[in-house]
C-alpha positions, 0 to 999 in steps of 0.5 A, spaced: 647 452 529 651 457 527 650 464 530 648 467 523 643 462 522 640 463 529 639 471 528 636 469 521 631 465 523 628 470 529 628 475 524 624 471 519 619 470 524 619 476 527 617 479 521 612 474 520 608 475 527 608 483 526 605 482 518 600 477 522 598 483 527 598 488 522 594 485 517 588 483 523 588 490 525 587 492 519 582 488 518 578 490 525 579 498 522 575 496 515 568 499 515 563 494 512 559 497 507 553 497 506 551 495 498 544 493 499 541 497 494 533 494 496 530 500 499 531 504 492 525 505 489 525 506 482 518 505 479 512 506 484 508 504 478 508 496 479 505 497 486 498 500 482 492 496 482 491 500 476 496 498 471 492 498 465 488 505 467 495 508 469 500 507 464 506 511 463 503 515 459 498 518 465 500 524 469 498 520 476 497 514 477 494 511 485 497 507 490 492 504 495 495 501 501 495 501 509 498 506 512 504 505 516 508 511 518 507 519 515 513 523 517 514 530 514 517 529 507 515 521 506 509 516 507 510 509 507 504 504 505 504 497 507 502 494 499 501 486 498 505 486 504 511 489 502 513 497 505 513 500 500 516 509 501 513 514 497 516 521 498 511 527 498 511 533 493 511 539 496 504 541 494 502 535 497 494 534 501 489 530 504 483 530 504 479 535 508 475 530 513 481 527 515 481 528 522 488 525 528 492 519 526 490 515 521 495 510 522 493 502 520 488 505 515 487 503 508 488 509 504 489 511 497 496 515 494 496 520 488 502 519 486 505 524 480 508 519 474 514 524 473 517 525 479 514 518 483 512 522 489 505 524 493 501 529 492 494 527 495 492 522 500 485 520 502 481 515 506 478 509 502 471 507 503 472 501 507 476 506 512 471 510 511 465 506 512 461 505 519 459 498 522 453 499 517 458 499 511 455 506 509 461 510 507 457 516 504 452 519 504 447 524 500 443 529 502 437 527 498 437 521 503 441 516 498 447 512 501 453 509 499 455 502 502 461 497 502 461 490 504 463 483 502 458 480 497 455 474 500 449 472 495 445 475 490 439 473 486 434 476 481 432 480 486 436 482 492 443 483 494 446 480 500 453 483 503 457 482 509 458 488 513 462 490 520 455 489 525 454 482 520 449 481 513 445 486 510 440 484 505 438 489 500 432 489 495 434 490 487 430 497 485 426 496 478 433 499 474 439 496 478 445 495 474 452 492 475 457 495 474 463 489 474 468 489 468 467 482 466 459 480 466 461 473 467 466 473 472 464 470 479 463 476 483 462 472 490 466 474 496 468 480 492 468 487 495 462 491 493 460 498 493 453 499 493 448 505 491 442 505 495 436 509 495 433 513 501 427 507 501 434 502 502 433 499 495 439 497 491 440 502 485 447 499 483 452 494 484 460 495 482 466 492 483 473 496 484 480 493 483 482 498 489 478 494 494 480 487 493 
C-alpha cells in the first residue's frame, strides 16, 4: 500500500469517528419533549352525574367527587377513580358551614358551563351525616337522614348508617321519589325525611349519592 493510500484511509476513518462522536453529543443535548396532553381538560361535563339535567344549554352543572387537593386557584376531585382538575372562578365561594380541612370528603362543585370553572363548593349529605345518618335538622324537630337501603316493607324502612342499621316506621302520608317506579333500589343510598316522632315521611334516591 503506498503512502497516498494510507493517508486517505486515515482521513476517512478520522472523519467517520468525528461524525459519530458529534452525533452522540448532539443526541445527548437534545431535550425530551413531553407531548402528553392527557392533563388537558376540554369538557368537564362528561363527569357529571346529571347528564340529562345538565345539558350544554344550562349555565351551570354539578360535579360530585372526593376532594383530593385544593389550592388558591384550583380544585382536584377524584371522580370514578380519576383525578379531575377544576380551575376556580374569581368569585368562587364555599358553603358557610365548612370549617377547616375537608380533604377526603365527598363534595359537590357547581361549575360554570361556558368557562368550565368552579363557582362554589359544598359538602354532600353523606359528608355532613353524623353516626346516626342525620345530615340536617329542622327547627320544628323534623330531620333528614341518609344511608344505604337495606329493606323496605309496606310499613317500615331499614337503612344502614355509620353506627349500624336503623328502622323507621312509615307515616300515613309516606311518599317515594324514584325516577323509575319499578326500579329495585335495595342497596342504593337513599335520603329520608323523618318527622320529629321518628316516622319517615318520604324516601328519595339521588344520582349524586350513588
